[in-house]
NUSETOR-193504 format. One record per residue (C-alpha): residue in one letter; chain; y, x, z. Coordinates in steps of 0.05 Angstrom, whole numbers, padded with zeros to 5 digits. Example, Ala and Ser with C-alpha at 12.3 -4.5 7.8 and 13.67 -1.06 7.14 Angstrom:
residues 2
> aa/ch/yy/xx/zz
> A/A/-00090/00246/00156 $
> S/A/-00021/00273/00143 $
end
This chain:
residues 423
> aa/ch/yy/xx/zz
> M/A/00130/00529/-00532 $
> S/A/00097/00560/-00472 $
> L/A/00116/00571/-00405 $
> V/A/00090/00635/-00369 $
> N/A/00081/00668/-00302 $
> E/A/00047/00731/-00311 $
> D/A/00025/00744/-00241 $
> S/A/-00052/00742/-00248 $
> R/A/-00058/00724/-00176 $
> T/A/-00027/00656/-00184 $
> S/A/-00070/00605/-00151 $
> S/A/-00090/00535/-00167 $
> F/A/-00046/00513/-00108 $
> S/A/00014/00547/-00143 $
> I/A/-00002/00509/-00209 $
> A/A/-00008/00445/-00171 $
> T/A/00063/00458/-00140 $
> Y/A/00093/00466/-00210 $
> L/A/00058/00404/-00233 $
> R/A/00085/00367/-00173 $
> Y/A/00160/00385/-00191 $
> Y/A/00154/00391/-00268 $
> Y/A/00120/00338/-00310 $
> I/A/00110/00375/-00373 $
> I/A/00068/00344/-00427 $
> S/A/00033/00375/-00487 $
> L/A/-00017/00431/-00494 $
> V/A/-00043/00472/-00441 $
> F/A/-00032/00492/-00368 $
> Y/A/-00072/00558/-00347 $
> K/A/-00049/00603/-00291 $
> L/A/00027/00580/-00302 $
> I/A/00024/00581/-00381 $
> L/A/00049/00517/-00409 $
> T/A/00064/00493/-00480 $
> F/A/00121/00446/-00488 $
> Q/A/00134/00379/-00525 $
> V/A/00117/00368/-00599 $
> P/A/00158/00323/-00645 $
> D/A/00102/00276/-00664 $
> G/A/00083/00261/-00592 $
> S/A/00098/00195/-00558 $
> S/A/00148/00223/-00507 $
> V/A/00196/00254/-00558 $
> D/A/00251/00209/-00583 $
> I/A/00322/00181/-00567 $
> S/A/00294/00122/-00526 $
> R/A/00236/00100/-00482 $
> I/A/00228/00035/-00441 $
> I/A/00227/00042/-00365 $
> R/A/00198/-00016/-00330 $
> F/A/00148/-00036/-00281 $
> D/A/00120/-00101/-00307 $
> Y/A/00046/-00089/-00311 $
> S/A/-00018/-00130/-00307 $
> Y/A/-00051/-00079/-00260 $
> P/A/-00018/-00075/-00190 $
> T/A/-00033/00002/-00187 $
> Y/A/00017/00013/-00244 $
> T/A/00067/-00035/-00223 $
> K/A/00071/00003/-00157 $
> I/A/00077/00072/-00185 $
> A/A/00122/00052/-00244 $
> K/A/00171/00019/-00193 $
> E/A/00169/00084/-00153 $
> A/A/00187/00120/-00219 $
> Y/A/00241/00069/-00237 $
> D/A/00275/00076/-00168 $
> L/A/00284/00151/-00187 $
> W/A/00306/00139/-00260 $
> S/A/00358/00089/-00231 $
> T/A/00385/00129/-00170 $
> S/A/00371/00205/-00180 $
> P/A/00427/00247/-00203 $
> L/A/00377/00284/-00248 $
> Y/A/00376/00221/-00295 $
> H/A/00449/00208/-00298 $
> N/A/00469/00194/-00369 $
> I/A/00394/00197/-00387 $
> F/A/00374/00130/-00358 $
> F/A/00412/00066/-00377 $
> K/A/00398/00002/-00343 $
> R/A/00388/-00060/-00386 $
> P/A/00350/-00126/-00375 $
> F/A/00281/-00132/-00408 $
> I/A/00251/-00196/-00438 $
> L/A/00179/-00204/-00449 $
> A/A/00163/-00260/-00498 $
> T/A/00101/-00294/-00528 $
> N/A/00079/-00357/-00563 $
> T/A/00002/-00352/-00554 $
> A/A/-00044/-00370/-00494 $
> Q/A/-00067/-00300/-00495 $
> G/A/00005/-00274/-00483 $
> R/A/00021/-00328/-00430 $
> A/A/-00044/-00302/-00391 $
> Y/A/-00016/-00231/-00394 $
> I/A/00053/-00251/-00372 $
> K/A/00022/-00287/-00314 $
> R/A/-00015/-00229/-00292 $
> C/A/00047/-00188/-00297 $
> T/A/00092/-00237/-00257 $
> D/A/00036/-00247/-00207 $
> N/A/00041/-00173/-00191 $
> L/A/00118/-00175/-00186 $
> N/A/00111/-00232/-00138 $
> T/A/00060/-00190/-00097 $
> F/A/00112/-00135/-00089 $
> S/A/00168/-00189/-00079 $
> L/A/00201/-00163/-00142 $
> P/A/00251/-00213/-00178 $
> W/A/00243/-00242/-00244 $
> T/A/00267/-00305/-00282 $
> E/A/00224/-00347/-00322 $
> L/A/00240/-00371/-00394 $
> H/A/00216/-00435/-00422 $
> S/A/00251/-00433/-00491 $
> E/A/00289/-00388/-00539 $
> K/A/00350/-00427/-00518 $
> E/A/00346/-00404/-00447 $
> A/A/00339/-00329/-00472 $
> K/A/00398/-00340/-00516 $
> K/A/00441/-00369/-00462 $
> D/A/00439/-00304/-00428 $
> F/A/00439/-00264/-00491 $
> P/A/00478/-00296/-00546 $
> V/A/00475/-00234/-00587 $
> L/A/00400/-00253/-00600 $
> T/A/00410/-00295/-00663 $
> G/A/00337/-00306/-00689 $
> P/A/00287/-00359/-00669 $
> L/A/00251/-00305/-00627 $
> A/A/00181/-00324/-00606 $
> S/A/00184/-00395/-00630 $
> P/A/00152/-00440/-00638 $
> G/A/00119/-00444/-00569 $
> F/A/00165/-00391/-00538 $
> Y/A/00151/-00371/-00468 $
> G/A/00174/-00310/-00427 $
> Y/A/00214/-00279/-00372 $
> I/A/00271/-00231/-00357 $
> N/A/00268/-00173/-00309 $
> A/A/00337/-00145/-00295 $
> Q/A/00311/-00083/-00260 $
> A/A/00293/-00045/-00323 $
> G/A/00325/00000/-00376 $
> W/A/00313/00056/-00424 $
> A/A/00315/00132/-00423 $
> D/A/00337/00182/-00474 $
> A/A/00269/00215/-00477 $
> G/A/00296/00276/-00514 $
> L/A/00348/00290/-00463 $
> A/A/00300/00278/-00405 $
> I/A/00252/00331/-00433 $
> A/A/00311/00380/-00445 $
> G/A/00329/00369/-00373 $
> L/A/00261/00387/-00347 $
> R/A/00261/00449/-00392 $
> D/A/00328/00472/-00364 $
> R/A/00301/00463/-00295 $
> C/A/00241/00505/-00312 $
> I/A/00282/00560/-00339 $
> E/A/00327/00559/-00278 $
> A/A/00263/00570/-00234 $
> G/A/00253/00632/-00276 $
> I/A/00202/00611/-00327 $
> S/A/00198/00635/-00399 $
> F/A/00182/00594/-00459 $
> F/A/00141/00616/-00522 $
> S/A/00141/00580/-00586 $
> G/A/00106/00587/-00654 $
> A/A/00036/00620/-00664 $
> H/A/00042/00656/-00599 $
> G/A/00052/00589/-00563 $
> T/A/00002/00545/-00605 $
> V/A/-00067/00540/-00575 $
> H/A/-00119/00546/-00630 $
> E/A/-00183/00538/-00586 $
> L/A/-00210/00541/-00519 $
> Q/A/-00266/00596/-00510 $
> K/A/-00324/00581/-00466 $
> D/A/-00381/00614/-00431 $
> P/A/-00442/00586/-00464 $
> S/A/-00486/00597/-00401 $
> T/A/-00439/00560/-00350 $
> G/A/-00395/00517/-00397 $
> K/A/-00333/00547/-00362 $
> I/A/-00270/00558/-00401 $
> T/A/-00258/00632/-00404 $
> G/A/-00195/00633/-00449 $
> A/A/-00144/00601/-00493 $
> K/A/-00139/00630/-00560 $
> M/A/-00072/00624/-00595 $
> K/A/-00059/00616/-00666 $
> S/A/-00033/00686/-00663 $
> G/A/-00100/00711/-00648 $
> D/A/-00076/00727/-00570 $
> V/A/-00126/00703/-00517 $
> V/A/-00101/00682/-00451 $
> H/A/-00150/00683/-00394 $
> G/A/-00148/00648/-00330 $
> D/A/-00191/00615/-00275 $
> L/A/-00168/00546/-00281 $
> F/A/-00144/00510/-00344 $
> I/A/-00102/00444/-00347 $
> L/A/-00106/00409/-00414 $
> A/A/-00048/00362/-00427 $
> T/A/-00048/00356/-00504 $
> G/A/-00041/00283/-00514 $
> A/A/-00063/00260/-00584 $
> W/A/-00087/00332/-00601 $
> T/A/-00135/00334/-00542 $
> S/A/-00201/00321/-00581 $
> G/A/-00189/00376/-00628 $
> L/A/-00196/00426/-00569 $
> V/A/-00251/00394/-00526 $
> S/A/-00301/00338/-00533 $
> M/A/-00275/00276/-00498 $
> H/A/-00341/00234/-00506 $
> D/A/-00302/00179/-00544 $
> S/A/-00256/00166/-00481 $
> I/A/-00194/00171/-00528 $
> I/A/-00171/00158/-00593 $
> A/A/-00104/00181/-00629 $
> T/A/-00066/00124/-00660 $
> G/A/-00003/00129/-00699 $
> Q/A/00052/00076/-00683 $
> V/A/00114/00056/-00726 $
> L/A/00188/00069/-00712 $
> G/A/00248/00046/-00749 $
> F/A/00318/00072/-00743 $
> M/A/00379/00035/-00767 $
> K/A/00450/00065/-00767 $
> L/A/00504/00019/-00738 $
> S/A/00577/00021/-00754 $
> D/A/00626/00028/-00694 $
> A/A/00638/-00046/-00691 $
> E/A/00564/-00061/-00698 $
> Q/A/00549/-00013/-00638 $
> K/A/00600/-00051/-00597 $
> K/A/00571/-00119/-00618 $
> Y/A/00497/-00101/-00604 $
> K/A/00510/-00066/-00539 $
> S/A/00493/-00124/-00500 $
> L/A/00425/-00129/-00526 $
> P/A/00367/-00132/-00480 $
> I/A/00307/-00095/-00487 $
> Y/A/00259/-00141/-00523 $
> I/A/00187/-00146/-00533 $
> H/A/00145/-00197/-00568 $
> M/A/00076/-00190/-00544 $
> D/A/00037/-00221/-00602 $
> S/A/00064/-00177/-00657 $
> G/A/00079/-00116/-00612 $
> W/A/00148/-00113/-00640 $
> F/A/00203/-00089/-00592 $
> S/A/00276/-00063/-00593 $
> F/A/00328/-00027/-00555 $
> P/A/00403/-00032/-00551 $
> P/A/00442/00020/-00593 $
> H/A/00436/00091/-00578 $
> D/A/00509/00113/-00569 $
> E/A/00504/00187/-00587 $
> T/A/00469/00176/-00656 $
> G/A/00493/00105/-00670 $
> Y/A/00420/00085/-00682 $
> L/A/00387/00018/-00669 $
> K/A/00315/00028/-00660 $
> V/A/00258/-00019/-00669 $
> A/A/00182/-00007/-00661 $
> V/A/00113/-00034/-00655 $
> H/A/00070/-00023/-00595 $
> G/A/00006/-00045/-00635 $
> W/A/-00065/-00024/-00652 $
> G/A/-00038/00029/-00698 $
> Y/A/-00063/00072/-00750 $
> T/A/-00119/00130/-00745 $
> R/A/-00124/00195/-00785 $
> S/A/-00199/00206/-00777 $
> Q/A/-00234/00272/-00782 $
> N/A/-00304/00278/-00804 $
> K/A/-00303/00203/-00826 $
> S/A/-00302/00179/-00756 $
> P/A/-00242/00139/-00729 $
> L/A/-00256/00166/-00659 $
> S/A/-00240/00235/-00680 $
> S/A/-00172/00212/-00705 $
> A/A/-00117/00263/-00696 $
> P/A/-00044/00278/-00719 $
> P/A/-00029/00332/-00770 $
> A/A/-00038/00401/-00738 $
> A/A/00019/00436/-00777 $
> P/A/00076/00447/-00729 $
> K/A/00143/00413/-00749 $
> S/A/00210/00415/-00720 $
> K/A/00220/00341/-00729 $
> R/A/00181/00279/-00751 $
> R/A/00170/00263/-00823 $
> N/A/00213/00207/-00851 $
> F/A/00150/00163/-00868 $
> V/A/00117/00096/-00846 $
> P/A/00066/00056/-00885 $
> E/A/00094/-00001/-00926 $
> D/A/00059/-00053/-00882 $
> G/A/00087/-00018/-00820 $
> I/A/00157/-00025/-00849 $
> Q/A/00142/-00096/-00864 $
> R/A/00122/-00106/-00789 $
> L/A/00189/-00078/-00768 $
> K/A/00228/-00123/-00814 $
> D/A/00188/-00184/-00793 $
> G/A/00208/-00171/-00724 $
> L/A/00281/-00166/-00745 $
> I/A/00275/-00235/-00781 $
> K/A/00257/-00266/-00711 $
> V/A/00304/-00231/-00669 $
> L/A/00366/-00206/-00712 $
> P/A/00357/-00234/-00778 $
> E/A/00427/-00211/-00801 $
> L/A/00397/-00139/-00802 $
> A/A/00331/-00156/-00834 $
> D/A/00351/-00141/-00907 $
> R/A/00383/-00073/-00891 $
> E/A/00343/-00009/-00906 $
> F/A/00323/00035/-00849 $
> D/A/00361/00102/-00849 $
> R/A/00294/00135/-00826 $
> T/A/00228/00117/-00804 $
> A/A/00173/00155/-00765 $
> V/A/00103/00154/-00741 $
> C/A/00094/00172/-00664 $
> W/A/00025/00185/-00634 $
> Y/A/-00010/00152/-00577 $
> T/A/-00068/00175/-00539 $
> D/A/-00106/00111/-00526 $
> T/A/-00161/00104/-00477 $
> P/A/-00214/00042/-00479 $
> T/A/-00178/00013/-00417 $
> G/A/-00106/00034/-00422 $
> D/A/-00116/00078/-00363 $
> F/A/-00094/00151/-00356 $
> I/A/-00143/00206/-00352 $
> L/A/-00129/00257/-00296 $
> D/A/-00194/00291/-00278 $
> Y/A/-00238/00349/-00286 $
> H/A/-00281/00353/-00353 $
> P/A/-00354/00335/-00336 $
> Q/A/-00379/00395/-00377 $
> H/A/-00328/00449/-00359 $
> E/A/-00316/00451/-00283 $
> N/A/-00254/00494/-00287 $
> L/A/-00221/00448/-00343 $
> F/A/-00175/00395/-00316 $
> V/A/-00156/00343/-00366 $
> A/A/-00088/00304/-00363 $
> T/A/-00085/00254/-00419 $
> G/A/-00092/00183/-00439 $
> G/A/-00019/00162/-00437 $
> S/A/-00037/00100/-00478 $
> G/A/00035/00086/-00501 $
> H/A/00059/00074/-00431 $
> G/A/00060/00145/-00397 $
> F/A/00133/00167/-00405 $
> K/A/00165/00118/-00357 $
> F/A/00126/00152/-00303 $
> L/A/00161/00217/-00314 $
> P/A/00195/00226/-00249 $
> V/A/00131/00217/-00204 $
> L/A/00070/00235/-00252 $
> G/A/00071/00308/-00234 $
> K/A/00063/00290/-00160 $
> Y/A/00001/00249/-00178 $
> A/A/-00025/00301/-00226 $
> S/A/-00021/00354/-00172 $
> D/A/-00058/00312/-00122 $
> A/A/-00113/00303/-00174 $
> V/A/-00119/00376/-00188 $
> E/A/-00126/00388/-00113 $
> R/A/-00175/00328/-00107 $
> L/A/-00127/00293/-00062 $
> L/A/-00118/00229/-00099 $
> P/A/-00136/00161/-00061 $
> D/A/-00203/00133/-00080 $
> E/A/-00177/00077/-00124 $
> L/A/-00131/00123/-00165 $
> R/A/-00190/00175/-00173 $
> S/A/-00234/00118/-00199 $
> Q/A/-00182/00088/-00245 $
> W/A/-00162/00156/-00273 $
> R/A/-00230/00187/-00279 $
> F/A/-00260/00218/-00343 $
> R/A/-00304/00162/-00370 $
> Q/A/-00367/00177/-00408 $
> E/A/-00393/00108/-00414 $
> Y/A/-00358/00095/-00480 $
> R/A/-00395/00145/-00523 $
> G/A/-00405/00119/-00591 $
> Q/A/-00381/00051/-00574 $
> N/A/-00309/00051/-00607 $
> A/A/-00291/00004/-00553 $
> F/A/-00216/00002/-00546 $
> A/A/-00197/-00064/-00514 $
> G/A/-00134/-00033/-00478 $
> D/A/-00097/-00064/-00421 $
> G/A/-00082/-00131/-00458 $
> S/A/-00009/-00108/-00480 $
> R/A/-00024/-00090/-00552 $
> G/A/-00008/-00144/-00609 $
> G/A/-00006/-00147/-00685 $
> P/A/-00058/-00132/-00739 $
> E/A/-00124/-00093/-00723 $
> R/A/-00120/-00020/-00723 $
> R/A/-00132/00013/-00794 $
> E/A/-00141/00083/-00824 $
> F/A/-00085/00114/-00864 $
> T/A/-00102/00113/-00935 $
> E/A/-00106/00185/-00968 $
> Q/A/-00039/00175/-01001 $
> E/A/-00009/00160/-00931 $
> K/A/-00042/00220/-00897 $
> A/A/-00010/00266/-00950 $
> K/A/00059/00240/-00931 $
> L/A/00047/00253/-00855 $
end
């Protein structure tokens, strides 16, 4: 969908003002034309984790700023739900990552509780019936955490945009097919829609997530990876039983879970791992989701992905491990080599600003990211953030995606041809 202000005199300051108050992800901002959320994107779903536990102090600080708004602003009433968060590991690598996270929490005087065994975790949360990350369990609890209904959060932003007098367009008239360029200067001159219409502008802001590389060269600074989700329908009695679940992440496998979603009755589990690629031109770095628009995600996950979901249940809630999922899905991350966002002007197109690279952790920043994006558009970011969120060109041809240290599970692999057909 697209959001349009037809005043051709709209300035970049006006665009920055809208970015400051409305964090809308997917497709293109040009003048005040925005496209809205797509079902396969990583920020569309019934639940997303809201926390501020990071190995980098920059993200700890900004995520805490966002958490404070999630937990106190009336805008997120009945959208954000406070629940404790457990991060667990049974490897030396996981312990090192947890130490970096907890060191940052200490730096900002933020409380957390160390866990030395699965018994300590179960003492606080007896609903956890499996062996968890044992043998060798180590972890911690942060009570200042929770989850947000991502679909409701995005719908709320849409409604506020409509109240501000903004119109949305969808379908062929709201789908960007390509960006047109001036061959002599490299400037972007227009955005051609699937309908054939061309929208012209002076400043273009590309926020297309996993679809970005299909519109402009990103010099191997991003890769689109598919991650697996599973949804299990609970009875009323089961919803009541599992309501006390914490948010739980096992670092070494990437497996994580949420408390039940009241409205749908689903228990959701997922894997934050290296994921799957859908390569174009036989290059994993050109990975992209299917281009065909859909109203909802396909009910499909590769068989080894389903097994990872079930393996996690065996460790955490073994009584549910033999039950079939009511539906599964692939959601698409936009990974960067370092796990950092990209909020910067494109080096080859001076009037093209790129806002992407969520790397599987961008949604939690929803209440504040518009503010930082607008500062980046106006070149007002502090030096530290400008450097951390710069457009990186040093990774060309390297396929070097080490991430931020938070990923777990098997190595990234390509979807098979049969799996691609089911996407």
